[in-house]
C-alpha positions in Angstrom: 26.0 4.4 -14.0 23.3 6.2 -12.0 24.0 8.5 -9.1 22.2 6.1 -6.8 24.7 3.3 -7.5 27.8 5.4 -7.5 26.9 6.8 -4.0 26.3 3.4 -2.5 22.6 2.9 -3.0 23.1 -0.3 -4.8 24.4 -2.0 -1.6 21.7 -0.3 0.4 19.0 -1.7 -1.9 20.2 -5.2 -1.6 20.3 -5.1 2.2 17.1 -3.1 2.7 15.3 -5.1 0.1 15.8 -8.3 2.2 14.7 -6.5 5.3 11.6 -5.2 3.6 10.6 -8.6 2.5 10.9 -9.9 6.0 8.8 -7.0 7.2 6.1 -7.6 4.5 5.8 -11.2 5.6 5.5 -10.0 9.1 2.7 -7.7 8.1 0.4 -10.8 7.7 0.6 -11.3 11.4 -1.2 -8.0 11.9 -4.0 -8.9 9.4 -6.6 -9.0 12.2 -5.4 -5.8 13.9 -7.8 -2.9 13.2 -6.1 0.1 11.5 -6.8 3.4 13.3 -5.9 7.0 12.8 -3.5 6.6 15.8 -1.6 3.5 14.5 -1.9 4.3 10.8 1.8 4.7 10.0 3.0 1.4 11.5 -0.1 -0.4 10.3 0.1 0.4 6.6 3.9 1.0 6.2 6.5 1.7 8.9 7.6 4.5 11.2 10.7 6.6 10.7 13.9 5.9 12.6 14.2 9.3 14.3 17.5 8.2 15.9 19.0 8.4 12.4 18.7 12.2 12.5 21.9 13.4 14.1 21.2 17.1 14.0 18.7 18.9 16.3 15.3 20.1 15.1 15.7 23.7 14.0 19.0 23.1 12.2 19.6 24.3 8.7 21.6 22.0 6.5 23.9 23.5 3.8 27.1 22.4 2.2 29.1 23.3 5.3 27.4 20.6 7.4 26.0 18.3 4.8 28.1 15.3 6.1 25.9 15.2 9.2 22.8 14.2 7.2 24.3 12.6 4.1 22.7 9.3 4.7 19.3 11.0 5.0 19.3 12.6 1.5 19.1 11.0 -1.9 22.1 11.7 -4.2 20.2 14.3 -6.2 19.4 16.3 -3.1 22.9 16.0 -1.9 24.0 17.5 -5.2 21.6 20.4 -4.9 23.0 21.2 -1.5 26.6 20.9 -2.6 26.4 22.5 -6.1 23.2 24.6 -6.1 23.1 26.2 -2.6 20.0 24.4 -1.4 19.3 24.9 2.3 17.3 22.4 4.3 15.5 23.6 7.4 14.9 20.6 9.6 11.6 20.5 11.6 10.0 18.0 13.9 8.6 14.7 12.5 4.8 14.8 12.3 2.9 11.5 11.9 0.5 11.3 9.0 -3.1 10.1 9.2 -5.9 10.2 6.5 -9.6 11.0 7.2 -11.7 8.8 9.4 -13.7 7.7 6.4 -10.6 6.7 4.5 -9.3 4.7 7.5 -12.7 2.9 7.7 -12.7 2.1 3.9 -9.1 0.7 4.3 -10.3 -1.7 7.1 -13.6 -2.6 5.3 -11.8 -3.5 2.0 -8.6 -5.0 3.3 -7.5 -8.0 1.3 -9.9 -7.4 -1.6 -7.4 -5.8 -4.0 -5.1 -8.0 -6.1 -2.3 -6.9 -8.4 -0.2 -8.7 -11.0 2.3 -7.9 -13.7 0.7 -7.7 -17.2 4.0 -8.0 -18.9 4.1 -6.3 -22.3 0.3 -6.1 -22.6 0.2 -2.6 -21.0 -3.4 -1.9 -22.1 -4.7 -4.8 -20.0 -5.7 -4.1 -16.4 -3.2 -5.4 -13.9 -5.4 -5.4 -10.8 -8.9 -6.0 -9.5 -11.0 -5.9 -6.4 -10.3 -2.4 -5.3 -13.2 -0.5 -3.7 -11.7 2.3 -1.6 -9.2 3.2 1.0 -5.5 2.2 0.8 -5.4 -0.9 -1.5 -2.3 -2.6 0.0 -1.4 -1.9 3.7 2.1 -3.3 4.3 2.9 -3.7 0.6 5.0 -6.6 -0.4 6.5 -5.3 -3.6 7.0 -2.3 -5.9 3.8 -2.9 -7.9 1.7 -2.8 -4.7 3.4 0.4 -3.7 2.6 1.9 -7.2 -1.1 1.1 -6.7 -0.9 2.7 -3.3 0.5 6.0 -4.4 -1.9 6.1 -7.4 -4.7 5.7 -5.0 -3.3 7.7 -2.0 -5.7 9.7 0.0 -6.4 13.1 -1.5 -10.1 13.6 -0.7 -12.9 13.3 -3.2 -12.7 16.7 -4.8 -10.6 19.9 -4.8 -10.7 23.5 -5.8 -7.2 25.0 -6.4 -5.9 28.4 -7.4 -2.2 28.1 -8.3 0.7 29.7 -10.1 3.1 28.1 -12.5 6.5 29.8 -12.7 9.1 29.2 -15.4 12.7 29.6 -14.0 16.0 29.9 -15.8 19.0 28.9 -13.8 20.9 31.7 -15.5 18.5 34.6 -15.5 15.7 33.8 -13.0 12.0 34.1 -13.6 10.9 34.0 -17.2 7.2 34.1 -16.8 4.4 33.1 -14.4 0.8 31.9 -15.2 -2.1 31.9 -12.8 -4.6 28.9 -13.1 -7.8 27.6 -11.6 -8.1 23.8 -11.3 -11.2 21.8 -10.2 -10.9 18.0 -9.8 -13.2 15.3 -8.6 -12.8 11.6 -7.9 -15.4 9.7 -9.8 -14.7 6.2 -8.4 -13.4 4.7 -5.1 -14.7 7.6 -3.2 -14.6 7.5 0.6 -15.4 10.9 2.1 -18.4 12.5 0.2 -21.6 11.1 -1.2 -22.2 9.6 -3.6 -19.9 6.7 -2.5 -18.1 4.8 -3.8 -18.9 6.0 -7.4 -20.5 8.9 -9.1 -23.4 7.3 -11.0 -23.3 9.6 -14.0 -19.7 8.5 -14.8 -19.8 4.9 -13.8 -20.5 3.5 -17.3 -17.5 5.3 -18.7 -15.2 3.8 -16.0 -13.8 7.3 -15.2 -11.5 7.4 -12.2 -11.3 11.2 -11.9 -12.1 14.4 -13.8 -10.2 17.6 -14.0 -11.2 21.1 -15.3 -8.5 23.7 -15.4 -8.2 27.1 -17.1 -5.8 30.0 -17.2 -6.7 33.3 -15.5 -3.5 35.2 -16.2 -1.7 36.6 -18.2 -4.1 38.2 -20.5 -2.8 36.5 -23.7 -3.3 33.1 -22.0 -6.6 33.9 -20.3 -9.5 31.5 -21.1 -7.3 28.6 -22.4 -8.6 25.5 -20.6 -8.7 21.8 -20.5 -11.2 19.2 -19.4 -9.8 15.7 -19.0 -10.7 12.3 -17.5 -8.5 9.5 -16.2 -9.7 6.0 -16.5 -9.9 3.0 -14.2 -8.2 1.1 -17.1 -4.6 1.6 -18.3 -5.5 4.0 -21.1 -4.5 7.5 -22.0 -6.1 10.6 -20.4 -8.9 11.8 -22.7 -10.7 15.1 -22.9 -10.9 18.5 -24.6 -9.0 21.8 -24.7 -10.5 25.2 -25.4 -8.4 27.6 -27.5 -9.7 31.2 -27.1 -8.0 32.5 -30.3 -9.9 29.9 -32.3 -13.0 30.0 -30.1 -13.0 26.2 -30.5 -13.0 23.1 -28.3 -10.7 20.4 -29.6 -10.8 16.8 -28.5 -7.4 15.6 -27.3 -5.6 12.6 -25.9 -3.0 13.5 -23.2 0.3 12.2 -22.1 0.9 8.5 -22.9 4.3 8.9 -24.4 5.8 11.5 -22.1 4.1 14.7 -23.3 5.1 17.9 -21.6 2.5 19.4 -19.3 1.6 22.9 -20.3 5.1 23.4 -22.0 6.8 23.1 -18.6 9.6 20.9 -17.3 7.0 18.4 -16.1 5.7 15.6 -18.2 2.0 14.8 -17.6 3.1 11.7 -15.6 5.4 13.7 -13.4 2.5 15.6 -11.8 2.2 14.1 -8.3 5.4 12.1 -8.8 3.8 9.7 -11.3 0.4 10.0 -12.9 0.5 7.3 -15.5 -0.9 3.7 -15.2 0.9 1.2 -13.1 0.7 -1.2 -16.0 3.0 1.0 -18.1 6.1 0.4 -15.8 8.1 -2.3 -14.3 8.2 -1.7 -10.5 11.0 -2.8 -8.2 11.1 -2.3 -4.4 14.7 -1.4 -3.7 14.5 -0.9 0.0 13.2 1.3 2.8 14.9 4.1 4.7 14.4 7.2 6.8 15.1 10.4 4.8 14.7 14.2 5.0 11.9 15.3 2.8 9.4 18.3 2.6 6.3 16.7 4.0 4.3 19.4 6.0 6.5 21.8 4.2 4.9 25.0 5.5 4.9 26.4 2.0 3.1 29.8 2.1 0.0 30.5 0.1 -0.3 33.8 -1.8 0.2 35.7 -5.0 4.0 35.9 -4.8 6.0 32.7 -5.7 9.0 34.3 -3.9 7.4 33.3 -0.6 8.1 29.7 -1.5 11.1 29.8 -3.9 14.3 31.8 -3.6 13.7 33.4 -7.0 16.1 36.4 -6.5 19.3 34.4 -5.8 21.1 31.9 -8.0 20.0 29.3 -9.1 16.6 30.9 -8.5 14.6 27.6 -8.0 15.5 26.5 -4.4 12.4 26.1 -2.2 12.3 27.8 1.2 10.3 25.2 3.1 10.4 22.8 6.0 11.9 19.3 5.9 11.4 16.5 8.3 12.5 12.8 8.8 10.1 10.6 6.8 9.8 6.8 6.4 10.1 6.1 2.6 10.2 3.2 0.2 12.8 3.3 -2.5 11.1 2.3 -5.7 12.6 1.9 -9.2 10.4 2.2 -12.3 11.5 1.3 -15.8 9.2 1.9 -18.7 7.5 -0.8 -20.8 6.8 1.9 -23.5 9.8 1.7 -25.8 9.9 5.4 -26.8 9.3 6.7 -23.3 11.6 9.7 -22.6 12.9 8.3 -19.3 14.9 5.1 -19.1 14.3 4.8 -15.4 12.8 6.6 -12.5 13.8 6.4 -8.9 11.0 7.4 -6.5 10.9 8.0 -2.7 7.4 7.1 -1.6 6.2 8.1 1.9 5.4 4.9 3.9 2.6 6.6 5.8 0.9 8.8 3.2 2.1 7.0 0.1 2.7 10.4 -1.6 5.7 10.5 -4.0 7.8 13.2 -2.4 10.9 12.9 -4.6 11.8 11.5 -8.0 14.9 11.2 -10.1 14.4 10.7 -13.8 17.2 9.4 -16.2 17.6 10.0 -19.9 18.4 7.5 -22.7 22.1 7.5 -21.8 21.4 6.8 -18.1 22.3 10.3 -17.0 20.3 12.1 -14.4 17.9 14.4 -16.3 15.3 15.7 -13.9 14.4 15.9 -10.2 10.8 16.2 -9.2 10.1 17.4 -5.7 6.7 17.6 -4.1 5.8 19.1 -0.7 2.6 19.0 1.2 1.1 21.1 3.9 -0.8 19.9 6.9 -4.6 19.3 6.8 -7.0 21.9 8.2 -8.9 19.0 9.8 -7.4 15.6 9.5 -10.5 13.8 10.6 -12.3 14.6 7.3 -10.0 16.4 4.9 -6.7 15.5 3.3 -3.4 17.4 3.6 -3.2 20.6 1.6 -0.7 20.8 -1.3 2.4 22.8 -0.6 4.5 23.3 -3.7 5.9 21.4 -6.6 9.3 21.7 -8.4 10.4 20.1 -11.7 14.1 20.6 -12.2 15.8 19.9 -15.6 19.4 19.6 -14.7 20.6 19.3 -18.3 19.0 22.5 -19.5 19.4 24.3 -16.1 15.7 25.1 -16.1 12.9 24.6 -13.6 9.2 24.9 -13.1 7.8 25.9 -9.8 4.2 25.3 -8.6 2.8 27.5 -5.8 -0.7 28.0 -4.5 -2.9 30.9 -3.7 -6.0 29.2 -2.3 -7.1 25.5 -2.0 -10.3 24.0 -0.6 -10.7 20.2 -0.4 -13.8 18.0 0.0 -16.0 20.9 -1.1 -18.9 18.8 -2.6 -18.4 19.9 -6.2 -21.1 19.1 -8.7 -20.1 16.4 -11.2 -22.2 18.3 -13.8 -19.4 21.0 -13.8 -17.1 18.6 -15.7 -18.6 19.2 -19.1 -17.5 20.7 -22.4 -20.2 23.4 -21.9 -18.5 24.5 -18.7 -15.1 24.5 -20.4 -16.5 26.8 -23.2 -18.2 29.1 -20.7 -14.9 29.5 -18.7 -13.1 30.2 -21.9 -15.1 33.3 -22.7 
C-alpha cells in the first residue's frame, strides 16, 4: 500500500477528482475569455486556497508544529519533516505568469492541440495540432496535464552553470562536480526568432537540443554530451565525448530508466518527468493547495551549502522558501514493462505546470525516491521565464541524495543553433 493511500489521499482523490471534472467542464464556459498575464492562473488552471494555510507567513514548520499544516504537505514531505529534520520556511504566495509572447501564443493556438491514449503502441504519437504556448488551458485529465508540463514555459534557450553534489545520509558530501549546460528549444518557440521552429532542425523533428560538459573536477574535465529530444515518442539521441579516449561516441539515452550522470536521478526525473507522455498511463487524482518551494529564493554561487544543510544530518535538507501553491495530483504508471518505477505520484503546479514534487515507487510498491524541484523568480517576467532554483533527488532506500545548485543562469540569450554540433562537443572536450 502506498503512503498516499495510507494517509488518506485515496479518499481525497475520489472527492477532488469529481470536483476537478466539474471544474474542467466549467472551463469551456471561459473559452472566449482572453487569457492575460493578470488572469493567467485562474484562466489556465486554478488559484490556491490561501485560507487553507493556518500559519502566518514567516513561520517555520518543523516536527513540533507539523500538525498545523499536515493537510498542505504530501506524505513524503511529512515524513521528511518528522523523521529527517526538514524545516519549511513559509513565505507569501506569489502568482505566476509566463512571458507576454507565451501568453499570446496560448491565446492564438487555443483549441488546436488534441491528445489521446495510444495504448501499448508507445512509439506512436499521441497528440497533434500543437504550435506553441500552453497546449491545454483548464486541462480535463491527466494526459492533458502531462502534455502541459512537458511543454511548460521555460523560454527558448538557456545557459546554465551548475553544481551536482552527491550526498550520503550517513557521512555527508561525497563529491561535487561543476558543469556547463546550454539548451535550446528547436520547435514550438514563442519568445525568440526564428519562430515557431529553427529551420536547420525542422526536418529532423527535434524538439530541443542540449550541450553539457564538465568543468570540474580535473579528472572529469572535458567529459560532455550533446543530445536531442524529439517531437515523437522516441529515445533521446546524441553523442558523448570521453576525454580519456579522445573520442566521440554515439549514444541513446534514458528510455528504460537510465541513471543521469551516475546520480540518484533517472534521465526522466530531471524536471519531474522528461520522458514521452505516451510512455505512461496518466490519471488525474485531484487538485489541492499545498506548500511547495516555488520562488524558493535558492542562492546562486559556488558553495552548495548556501542551498542545502550539508553540515547537519541528514545533510540533504534544502534551506529555501516554501509557499502555498495550487497543484494537480497526477498518478503515472509505466507502459514500459521493465521500467524501474511501478508508479509515480506528481504534484503539478496549476499555474506554471512545473512538476514541483514527485514520489516514485519500486517494484514492491514501496516509496523509493522523492524528487523535489524549486524555482526562483524571473528577472523580467514580461519576456523571460523563472530562473531555476535547486533540485533534489532523494533515494530513501539507500539513504543517499543528489543536490543540484546553480552558479549562474541566463535565459532567452539568443544562442546560435550551430553551437549544437559534434564539432562543438569535441572542441569543449579539449
